[in-house]
N, C-alpha and C positions, 0 to 999 in steps of 0.2 A: 504494499500499500504506500502510495509516493504520497508525501504532503506538499500541500499547495503553499506557495508564501502568500502571507497575509494581504488581503485586501485593502485598498486605499482606505475605505471607510474604518477597518479596525485600526489604521494607523493613526486616521484624525482624530478618533475616540480616544486613543491612548494619549495623543497629544493634546487634548482637551483634559482628560484625567490627571496628567502632569501638571497643566494649568491649575485645575481645580485645587490639587494639593499645593501649590503654590498659595494659593489664596485663603485655604484653610490653616496652613502655617502662617501666614501674616496677620489674619484676622485672631488666632489662637494665641500668639504671642502678646497680644493685649489683653484679650478675653481673658486669659488663664489670672490676672492678677484680681480680678473683682472677687469680692468676698462680703459675707456677712458676720456682723458681729453679735450674737445672742446673748443679750444680759439674763443669767441665770441667777438664783439664791446664792449658789455657793461660788459663783465667779463668771466670766466670759467663755462662752465659745465660739470658737470661729470657724464659720462654713464655707471652705473654699469652694463656692458653686462654680466659679467663673473656669477652674481648672477641671473641675468634675465635666463641666458642659463641654469644655474643648476635647476633652480626651474621647469621651463617649462619641462626639460628633465625629471625630478622626476613626475611630474603630467603624462605626456605621457606614458611612460614606465609604472605607476600604471595602468592607463587605458588599455593599451596594454596587461598587465598581466591578469588583470581581464577578458581580452576578451579572452586569450588564454585557461586559465582555465575553462572559463564560469562559473564564479563564483567570488564574491567578496574576498575570499579567496586568488585568485592570487595577488589582488591589495595589500590585508593587507600583504601578504608575503613581496613584495616588500618595502612596508613602514615600515616595522617592521625591517628588514634588514639596510636601510636606515637610520633609527632613531639610532639603536644600535652603528653603524657606527659614525654617526654625534656626538652622546653623547661622545664617546669615543676619537674624535678628537678635541672635545670642552674642554676636561679636561686638566689640566697640565701634561706634561709628566715627569718622574722623573729628566730630565735636565732643567726642566723649560719652555720649549719650548712649544708655543699652536699654532695649526693649525688655530682655529677658534677664535679669539679675541673679546673682547667684545664693538666693532665699530658698528656704525650704519648699514653697510653694512652686516655684520656679524648677527647682531640680525634681520634682515629681512629675510636674508637667512633662520635662525632657525625658526622665527615664521611664515615665509610664508610657508616654508616647512612643518611644523606641520599643519599650519592649511588646507593649499592646498592640502597636501599629504593624509591627514585624511579624506577631502572630496572627493578627486578623489576616495580612496579606499572605500568609504560608499556609493558612487553613484551607483544605481543598473546596471546591466549587463543585454542588451537589448537581445533578442533571436537572434541568427544568422538567415538570411533568408535561407529558404531550396528551394526557387524559381529557377528554371533553365530556361535560356534564351532559346526559341524555335525559331528557323530559320522560317521566314516567307514562305508560299508557293510560288511557282514560277509560278503556274498558277494564272491568274487573274479570280476572281469570280464576276460576276456582283453583284451590291449592290442597294438595292431598296434605294430610295429618303426618302420614308415614313416611318414612324414608325411602327412595327408591335405590339408594346407594347399597347395595350389598355390606357394603365394610362397616356399615353405622348401626 
């Protein structure tokens, strides 16, 4: 069995998914810093909802991209785009600014995104179901109460 070269449509989709990964990395670099501080009777609890949202979005988009292409290549395209954008955003700019600093939330975002993103991109793509749902017949046919199968 010979394999055909990927079609132009697949290459366009993969390029689009890389661009989508770049956008997710850019937005995630800023959203991950959002948090809520909940005052409780025994102290404050910090809920890092931005970091959780960014990593969950990354994993879901990677799985959706793999499903769209019907190959792990779609997931890896998003992951590579996210990783490239995140590395650029974690480097110091010429003016000395950082989008991703060295705090705990930022490190959790980076390591969690790398580990969960790579796992999501590596996970196999299950085949899409080709079954169609058939409408039930409106005529009622009598069914027997005994099994006609001799094994039962």
